[in-house]
N, C-alpha and C positions, 0 to 999 in steps of 0.2 A: 625337608622330607626327601627320602631316597628310597627307591624301590627297584626291584628286578622283575622280569617277566615271571609270572607264577605267584608272586606275592598277592596278598589281598588288601584292598582298600576298604576301610571301615569308615562310614560317615554317620556320626551321631547327630540326631536332630535336636533342635532346641525346644521343640514342643513335646510334651509328655505323651500325647496321643499318637505321635508318629513313630514308626518302627526305625530301628537302626538299619542302614543299608550296607550291604556287603557285596563286593564284586572282585573278580579275578583280574589282575592286571595282565593284559595281552601284549601291550606295546608300551615302551617308555620312550618319549620324544624329547625329554629334557637332558641337559648336560649332567653327567655323573649320577644318573638315576633319578633326576628331578622331574617334576611334572612339565608338561601335561602327560596324561596316561590314557591309553585306550583300555576301557574296562568293560568286562561282560558282567552285568548285574545279575546276581543270583536270583533275586525276587522276581524279576521281569524277563530275564533271559536275553535282553537286548544289549547291544554294545554302544558305547558313546565315548567321545573324546572328553576327558574330564580334567578340569583345573581345580584340584581339591582346595577347600577353604580351611579355616582354622578349626572347624569341627570334625576334621578327618585325620586319620592316622593309618600307617601301613603296618600290617601284620606280616612279618617275614615268614615264609614257608621254608622249612628245612628240607633239603634234598638229600636223598639217600645215595651214598657213593660207595 
């Protein structure tokens, strides 16, 4: 998994009743864009240091140049 600041981390839950979580990646602490990431979660608005599991993926955000 590789990310840059501004990308979104998407976490799919294994239980049908639980929503998918999405957050903006604010900081990348791993080598070559790897985890852990500091993420601001959209649903709750709080920030956390996150070590994504196998149920997560990165949505890369295109930047306008």
